[in-house]
C-alpha positions as CSV (number, residue, x, y, z in Angstrom):
1,X,61.1,-19.4,97.1
2,X,63.0,-19.1,100.6
3,X,61.1,-18.6,103.7
4,X,61.9,-15.6,105.2
5,X,61.5,-17.0,108.6
6,X,64.7,-18.5,107.6
7,X,65.7,-22.5,108.2
8,X,63.7,-23.4,111.5
9,X,63.7,-26.8,113.2
10,X,60.3,-28.8,112.8
11,X,61.5,-30.7,116.2
12,X,60.7,-28.0,118.7
13,X,61.7,-30.0,121.3
14,X,60.9,-28.5,125.2
15,X,58.1,-26.1,123.5
16,X,56.2,-28.8,121.3
17,X,54.2,-30.3,124.2
18,X,52.8,-27.1,125.4
19,X,51.9,-25.5,122.1
20,X,49.8,-29.2,121.5
21,X,48.1,-28.3,124.8
22,X,47.6,-24.7,124.3
23,X,45.3,-25.7,120.9
24,X,42.9,-28.2,122.8
25,X,42.3,-25.3,125.3
26,X,41.7,-23.3,122.6
27,X,39.5,-25.7,121.1
28,X,37.8,-26.1,123.6
29,X,37.1,-22.5,123.8
30,X,35.4,-23.1,120.7
31,X,38.0,-21.1,118.8
32,X,37.8,-21.3,114.7
33,X,40.2,-23.4,113.1
34,X,41.6,-20.2,111.4
35,X,42.4,-18.8,114.9
36,X,44.1,-22.1,116.4
37,X,46.5,-21.9,113.3
38,X,47.3,-18.5,113.5
39,X,48.0,-18.5,117.4
40,X,49.8,-22.4,117.8
41,X,52.1,-20.9,114.3
42,X,52.9,-18.1,115.8
43,X,53.9,-20.2,119.1
44,X,56.0,-22.5,116.6
45,X,57.7,-19.9,115.0
46,X,59.2,-18.1,118.8
47,X,59.8,-21.7,119.9
48,X,62.0,-22.6,116.8
49,X,63.4,-19.2,116.5
50,X,64.5,-19.6,120.4
51,X,65.8,-22.7,119.4
52,X,68.5,-21.7,116.6
53,X,69.0,-18.1,117.8
54,X,69.2,-18.4,122.0
55,X,70.0,-20.8,124.8
56,X,66.5,-20.5,126.1
57,X,64.6,-23.7,126.6
58,X,61.6,-23.7,128.4
59,X,58.6,-20.8,127.9
60,X,58.9,-19.9,131.6
61,X,62.7,-18.3,131.0
62,X,61.4,-16.0,127.7
63,X,61.5,-12.7,129.3
64,X,60.9,-9.2,127.2
65,X,64.0,-9.2,125.7
66,X,63.9,-12.6,123.8
67,X,60.7,-11.1,122.6
68,X,61.7,-7.7,121.8
69,X,64.9,-9.4,119.5
70,X,62.2,-11.8,117.8
71,X,60.7,-9.0,116.8
72,X,63.1,-6.6,115.3
73,X,64.2,-9.8,113.7
74,X,61.0,-10.3,111.9
75,X,60.8,-6.3,111.2
76,X,64.3,-6.2,110.0
77,X,63.3,-9.3,107.6
78,X,60.8,-7.6,106.0
79,X,57.5,-8.8,107.9
80,X,55.0,-5.3,107.7
81,X,53.7,-3.5,110.9
82,X,50.1,-5.8,110.3
83,X,51.4,-9.1,110.1
84,X,54.2,-8.0,113.3
85,X,50.8,-7.1,115.5
86,X,48.9,-10.6,114.2
87,X,51.8,-12.7,115.5
88,X,52.2,-10.7,118.5
89,X,48.4,-11.2,119.2
90,X,49.0,-14.5,119.0
91,X,52.1,-14.8,121.4
92,X,50.4,-12.6,123.9
93,X,47.1,-15.1,124.3
94,X,50.0,-18.1,124.6
95,X,51.7,-16.2,127.0
96,X,48.6,-15.6,128.8
97,X,47.8,-19.1,128.5
98,X,50.6,-20.6,129.9
99,X,50.9,-18.0,132.9
100,X,47.1,-19.3,134.4
101,X,48.3,-22.9,133.9
102,X,52.2,-22.5,135.3
103,X,51.6,-19.7,137.5
104,X,54.5,-18.4,135.8
105,X,55.3,-14.6,134.9
106,X,54.1,-13.4,131.6
107,X,56.7,-11.3,129.4
108,X,54.1,-9.6,127.8
109,X,53.2,-8.2,130.9
110,X,56.4,-5.7,130.2
111,X,56.3,-6.2,126.9
112,X,55.1,-3.8,124.3
113,X,53.7,-5.8,121.3
114,X,54.2,-3.7,117.7
115,X,50.9,-2.0,117.3
116,X,48.6,-2.3,114.3
117,X,49.0,0.2,111.5
118,X,46.2,2.9,111.7
119,X,43.6,2.6,108.8
120,X,44.9,5.1,106.0
121,X,48.3,5.0,106.9
122,X,49.8,2.9,104.4
123,X,47.1,2.3,101.1
124,X,47.2,-1.6,100.1
125,X,49.0,-2.8,97.6
126,X,46.9,-4.5,95.1
127,X,48.2,-6.8,92.3
128,X,48.2,-4.6,88.7
129,X,45.9,-6.1,86.0
130,X,48.9,-6.9,83.7
131,X,50.4,-8.8,86.5
132,X,46.8,-10.6,86.7
133,X,46.5,-11.6,83.6
134,X,50.1,-13.1,82.9
135,X,49.2,-15.3,86.7
136,X,46.5,-16.7,85.1
137,X,47.5,-17.0,81.5
138,X,50.5,-18.5,83.2
139,X,48.6,-21.2,85.0
140,X,45.8,-21.7,81.8
141,X,48.9,-22.8,79.9
142,X,48.8,-25.9,80.8
143,X,46.5,-29.1,81.4
144,X,47.8,-31.6,83.6
145,X,46.6,-31.6,87.5
146,X,48.9,-29.1,88.7
147,X,48.2,-26.2,86.2
148,X,44.1,-26.6,86.6
149,X,44.3,-26.6,90.0
150,X,46.2,-23.4,90.3
151,X,44.0,-21.5,87.8
152,X,41.2,-22.2,89.2
153,X,43.1,-21.4,93.1
154,X,43.8,-17.9,91.2
155,X,41.0,-17.1,89.2
156,X,38.9,-18.0,92.7
157,X,40.8,-15.7,95.0
158,X,41.2,-12.8,92.7
159,X,37.3,-13.2,91.8
160,X,35.8,-13.2,94.8
161,X,38.6,-11.6,97.5
162,X,38.3,-14.5,99.8
163,X,40.9,-14.6,102.9
164,X,43.6,-17.5,102.9
165,X,41.4,-20.1,105.4
166,X,38.2,-19.4,103.9
167,X,39.7,-20.5,100.3
168,X,41.5,-23.6,101.9
169,X,38.4,-24.7,104.0
170,X,36.2,-25.4,100.8
171,X,34.4,-28.8,100.5
172,X,33.1,-29.5,97.1
173,X,29.7,-29.4,97.9
174,X,30.6,-25.5,99.1
175,X,30.9,-24.7,95.0
176,X,28.2,-24.6,92.8
177,X,29.6,-24.2,89.5
178,X,26.4,-23.5,87.4
179,X,25.0,-21.0,89.3
180,X,28.8,-19.3,90.1
181,X,28.5,-19.4,93.9
182,X,30.4,-21.3,97.3
183,X,29.4,-20.6,100.7
184,X,32.7,-19.8,102.7
185,X,33.2,-20.1,106.6
186,X,34.7,-16.9,108.2
187,X,36.0,-15.3,110.9
188,X,33.9,-16.4,113.7
189,X,32.7,-19.2,111.9
190,X,30.2,-17.0,110.3
191,X,29.2,-18.4,106.5
192,X,28.5,-16.5,103.6
193,X,27.8,-17.0,100.2
194,X,30.1,-15.4,97.3
195,X,30.1,-15.1,93.9
196,X,32.6,-15.7,91.1
197,X,32.6,-15.0,87.9
198,X,31.9,-17.2,84.6
199,X,36.0,-17.7,84.1
200,X,36.0,-18.6,87.1
201,X,33.6,-21.0,87.0
202,X,34.8,-22.7,83.5
203,X,38.3,-22.7,85.8
204,X,36.9,-24.8,88.5
205,X,34.8,-27.2,86.1
206,X,38.3,-28.1,84.7
207,X,39.8,-28.6,87.5
208,X,37.3,-30.7,89.5
209,X,37.6,-33.4,86.4
210,X,41.3,-33.7,87.3
211,X,40.2,-33.7,90.5
212,X,38.3,-36.5,90.5
213,X,41.0,-38.5,89.3
214,X,43.0,-38.0,91.8
215,X,43.9,-40.6,94.3
216,X,42.4,-38.9,97.6
217,X,39.0,-37.7,96.1
218,X,38.0,-41.3,97.4
219,X,38.8,-40.1,101.0
220,X,38.5,-36.9,101.1
221,X,35.5,-33.7,100.4
222,X,38.1,-31.3,100.8
223,X,38.2,-29.1,97.1
224,X,41.8,-28.5,97.0
225,X,44.6,-31.4,97.0
226,X,48.7,-31.5,96.5
227,X,49.7,-32.8,93.3
228,X,51.5,-35.8,95.1
229,X,50.3,-36.1,98.6
230,X,46.6,-38.1,99.3
231,X,45.9,-35.5,101.8
232,X,43.9,-32.2,101.5
233,X,46.1,-28.8,101.0
234,X,46.9,-26.4,104.0
235,X,47.0,-23.0,104.2
236,X,50.7,-23.1,104.4
237,X,51.0,-25.3,100.8
238,X,48.2,-22.6,99.3
239,X,50.0,-20.0,100.0
240,X,53.3,-21.7,98.4
241,X,51.4,-22.4,95.2
242,X,50.7,-18.8,95.1
243,X,54.3,-17.6,95.8
244,X,55.7,-20.2,93.0
245,X,53.1,-18.5,90.6
246,X,54.1,-15.3,91.3
247,X,57.8,-16.0,91.5
248,X,57.6,-18.0,87.7
249,X,56.4,-14.4,86.2
250,X,59.0,-12.5,88.6
251,X,56.6,-10.8,91.4
252,X,56.2,-11.3,94.7
253,X,52.5,-11.9,95.7
254,X,50.8,-13.5,98.6
255,X,47.6,-14.8,98.9
256,X,46.5,-11.6,101.2
257,X,47.2,-9.4,98.2
258,X,44.0,-10.7,95.8
259,X,41.7,-9.7,99.1
260,X,43.0,-5.5,98.8
261,X,42.9,-6.3,94.6
262,X,39.3,-7.6,94.5
263,X,38.1,-4.5,96.5
264,X,40.4,-2.2,95.2
265,X,38.7,-3.0,91.8
266,X,35.0,-3.7,92.6
267,X,35.5,0.2,94.1
268,X,37.2,1.5,91.2
269,X,34.6,0.1,88.7
270,X,31.9,1.9,90.9
271,X,30.6,-1.1,93.1
272,X,28.6,0.3,96.0
273,X,30.4,0.0,99.6
274,X,27.6,-1.7,101.3
275,X,27.8,-4.7,98.7
276,X,31.2,-4.8,99.1
277,X,31.0,-4.9,102.9
278,X,28.6,-7.8,102.2
279,X,31.0,-9.9,100.4
280,X,34.1,-9.8,101.8
281,X,32.0,-10.8,105.2
282,X,32.6,-7.2,107.3
283,X,31.0,-5.8,109.9
284,X,32.3,-2.7,110.1
285,X,33.5,0.3,107.9
286,X,36.0,0.7,109.2
287,X,38.0,-2.0,106.6
288,X,36.1,-0.4,104.3
289,X,37.7,2.5,103.9
290,X,40.9,0.8,105.0
291,X,40.8,-1.0,101.1
292,X,39.1,1.4,99.9
293,X,42.2,3.6,100.3
294,X,44.1,3.1,96.9
295,X,40.7,2.9,94.4
296,X,39.4,6.4,96.6
297,X,43.0,8.1,95.0
298,X,42.3,6.5,91.4
299,X,38.5,7.9,91.1
300,X,39.2,11.2,92.1
301,X,41.9,11.5,89.3
302,X,39.1,10.0,87.1
303,X,36.3,12.7,88.5
304,X,38.7,15.9,87.4
305,X,38.4,14.8,83.9
306,X,34.6,14.8,84.0
307,X,35.0,18.2,85.9
308,X,35.9,21.3,84.2
309,X,37.2,23.5,87.1
310,X,38.0,26.4,84.3
311,X,35.1,26.4,82.6
312,X,34.5,29.5,81.1
313,X,38.0,30.6,82.1
C-alpha cells in the first residue's frame, strides 16, 4: 500500500543531525519512547518534504510559509485534523528546542497550527463486525509464521483496544496466556493490566509456538518479529501489517481504528463507563465522551424499541 506521505528520501542530509540531537534531548528529559518516536517522526517527515518540495536546506531557514504549505499538503492527501494536530505538536516541540539551541527564530511564533478536533465534532469511525470477522478469518486461514503472528496481532488489538505503541512494546513476559492478561505501558510510562478473550489467547498461544522457532527469539524478548528480519518489529512495521491485512479484504484500516471499535463495542454491549476508562488507560472522561459518541446513538435507537412513546394512543 503506497504511503500518503509520498516518495520521500531516507537520507535527510543537513536535517538529520539535528533530529538525532533532538531525540537525545528528549531522552535526557525522560520523555516516553512513544513521545520521542512521534516527535522525531514529525521532524523527519517535514525534513523529507522540504528536500523534495522546496529549496530550503537548513532548519533556521524554515518559515511559516513552508509550514503552511506542509500542512496544506497533509490536508490535501487526506490526513485528518486530529493527526495533523499531533504532527504540529511534535514540530512545535522541535522548533522550540532548535530555537533555544541556536538562538534562531521559531517559525511557530507566527504560524497557527491546525487545532485539535472538538470533542463530539466527529463521531469516531469503527470497524464493522462483518469486516472484523473477515480480517481475522483471512489471517487464521494460514498456519505459517506470518499468518499466526498477524492473527494474534489482530485479535489482540480488537479484544483490548490498546494503542499501537502499547502493542508494539510488549515483551513475551508481559503476556499471560493462561490468565488472559497483558501488562502494557501507556502514556506517561504508566503500566496497566488489560484482559483479552479466549480466542485471542488461543491465537497468541499458536503464535508463541511459531515465535519460538524464529531465529531472533534467541536474541530478543520482544513479542513481535518480522518475517525475514532478525529484529523486533517497530510501530511502523506493525502499522503496515494492519494496513496490508485490510487491503487484502478491501477495507481501509489503521491500528487506532481498533481502539475506536473496542470502545464502541464495549459501551454498545452495556459495559460500564468507569471500567472502560480503566481498561483504556484514560484519566479524563473527555475521551470517554469522544469514543462513546458512536455507541450512544446506537443505544438510543435500541432504547426506542423498549419504550412505547405511543402507549395508549
